[in-house]
N, C-alpha and C positions, 0 to 999 in steps of 0.2 A: 586021281587021288591027290588030296592036299596034304602037304607035310605040316606037322605041328611046328610052330615057331616059338622059340623061347623069348618072352618079352623081358627085356632088361630094364631094371629100375634105373632112373636117372641118378647119377651120383650127386650127393649133396655138394653144393657149392661152398667152398671154403672162402669166406670173404677176405681172409688174411693171406690168401695165396698171392705170392708175388709182392708181399709187403716189403717195402724198403725202409730200413731203419735199423738201429742197433737193437741188442737183445732186450734192454730195458724198455725201449719204446714199444717193441713187439709185445712184451709181457703186459704192459699197460693197456694196449689196444685189445689184447686177448681178454683181459679182465672185464673191460667195459662191454665187449661183445657178449661175454658170458652173462653179465648182468642184464643186458637187453634181451637175450634169449630166454632167460629164466626170471623175468621180472615178477611174475605171479608168485613164484616160490619165495623170492627175496622179500616181497612185500609181506607175505604171511609170516616169515621168520622175524622180520623187523617188528611187525605188530605184536607178535608173541613176546618179544623182548621188551617192548615198551609197556605192555600190560603187566608183565612180570615185574618190571622195575617199579611201576606205579604201585603194584600190590605190596612189594617189599617196603617202599617208602611209606605207604599208608600204615603198614604194620608197626614200623618204628615210631611214627608219629602217635599212633594209638597207644603204644606201650609207654611212651614218654608222658602222655596225658594221664594215663592210669597211675603212673608212679607219682606224678605231681599231686593228683587228687588224693591218693592214699596217704601221702605224707601230710597233706593239709588236714585230712580227717583225723589222722593220728595225733597231730599237734593239738587239735581241738579236743580230742578225747582226753588227752593228758591234763587238760585244764579242769576236768570234772573232779569235784571234791573226793569222790570215792577212789581216785587214783593216788591220793596223797600217801607218802611213805609210811606215815604213822596211823593209817586208817585201821579200824577195828575189824573183827571177823565178818560182821554183816556187810560192811563196805567192801571188804576183800571179795566176798562172794559175788556182789554186784559187779565189781571191777572185772572179775574173771568172765562173767557172762557178757559184759560189753566187749571185752577183748575177743571173745569167741565170735560174736556177731561181726566184729571188724574183720576178722580173718575170713569169715564166710563171704563178706562183701568184696574184699580185696585179696585175691589169691596169688598175686605176684610175690616172688621170693623175698624182696626187700620188705614188703609189708608184713610177711609172715615172721621174718627175723626180728623186726623192731617190736612187733606185738608179743612175740614169744619171750623176748628178753624181759619185758615188763611182767609178763605172766610168771616167768621163772622166779623173779624177785618176790612176787606175792606168794608163790608156792613155798619158797624157802622160808619166808617169815612165818608162814602158817604151819611149818614143820612137815610139809609134803615133799620131802626131798627126792623120793623115788620118782614122783611125777615130774618134778623139776628136771631130774636127770633124763627122763624120757624126752622131755621137750628140748633139752640141750642136744640130744642125739639127733632129733629131727632137724634142727637147724644146722647141725654140723654137716649133714648130708647135702645141704643146699647153699652153704656159705661159699662165696666166690673167691676165696683165697685159702691156700693150705694153712696159713698161720691162724686164721679164724677157725677153720675146721679143727685144727689141733687144740686150740683154746677151748672151744665148746665141748669137744670130746673129753678133754682132760677134766674139766669141771664136772661133766657127767660121771666120769669114773670115780671122782672123790665122793659124790653123793651116793652112788650105788654102793661103794665100799662102806660108807658110813651106815648104810641100811643093811649091811651084810649080804648084799646081792653080788657075791664075788664073781660069778660067771659073767654077769652083765658089766661089772666093773672092769674085769680083765679085757672084755671086748672093746670097751670104750677106751681104755688106756692103750690097747694095741692099735686102734684106729688113730689115736692122737700121735703115737710114736711113728706111725707110717707116714704122717704128714710133715714131720719135722726133718728138714733136709740136712741140717748141720748137727755135728756132734757137740752139743753144748749143754749147759746146765739144765735147760728146759727138757731136753731129751733124757738126761739123767733122772730128773724128777719123775718123768713119765714112766720110764722103765722101772723105777723103784716101785711105783704104784702097780704096774703090771706084774712084777715079780711077787710082790706081797699077795696080790689076788690069786695068783696061781698056787702059791704055797698054802694059802688059806683054803683053797679048793682041794688040797691034797695032792696037787701035781708038783711034787717036790723037784723032780728032775728039770721040768720045764721052767719052774720058778727060779731055780739056781742058775740056769743058763742065762735067763734074762738079767738077773742081778750081776752075774759075771760080766755080761756085756756092759752093764752100767759102770761097774768098777774099772773097766778097761778104757773108758772114755778119758783121753789124755788132753784133748784140746780145751775142754771145759774148765773154767776157773771157778773157784769157790764151791767145789762139790765135796770137799773133805768131810764136811758135816754129814752129807748124804751117805758117804762111804761108811762112816761110823754108825749112822742110823741103820743102814742095811746090815752091817755086821751084827749089831745089837739085836735086830729083828730075827736074824737066823739063829742066834744063840738062844733068844727067848723061846723060839719054837723048836728048839732042839735039833737044828739042822746044821 
């Protein structure tokens, strides 16, 4: 009878066994040994990183080119006679159509903002303030700074309020107030608008709370007139 013999696998040879040197030198040697042993994996990872980096670089170059082209086209568009500030109703209609086509061609945020600001001016002059307010809220959402977001939202609030769209006015004022980081006169003015809108909506308690917050702003200078105006508004509406 033959006895079964267990075949033992040869142990892997550690090339760094018996390495003489300090810990740093051994770590460096181990690293390069690992690179050599995993060269295929390393090359794949490096290739992916290079491709990803080139892709990101290409995206930024493309975005810069689009921005430059959109600015150039907008400047050319502004030279069209229909874009003149004193243009009549027919020219305004044509101008709005051209601005709409411009926004369809260039969808980047800066192009939309610059085009929308011109469109808003035309809408305001044409008495279409609700549409102007809607456009202002659109660009308030994409503006790249809290200050601009607050400015656009506040202007939208004033136009909505003028058109007696108090719910939309309150929403716009609220957004503007949320973007103002300091307790200053701008915040006070915005809170006054929000408080007015709430009270005109019949939400007396919420409106008074907002106006109370406005009254308590101490850091702001030159808001005495606003406090007087807020008090007069409450008295006028029997609050």
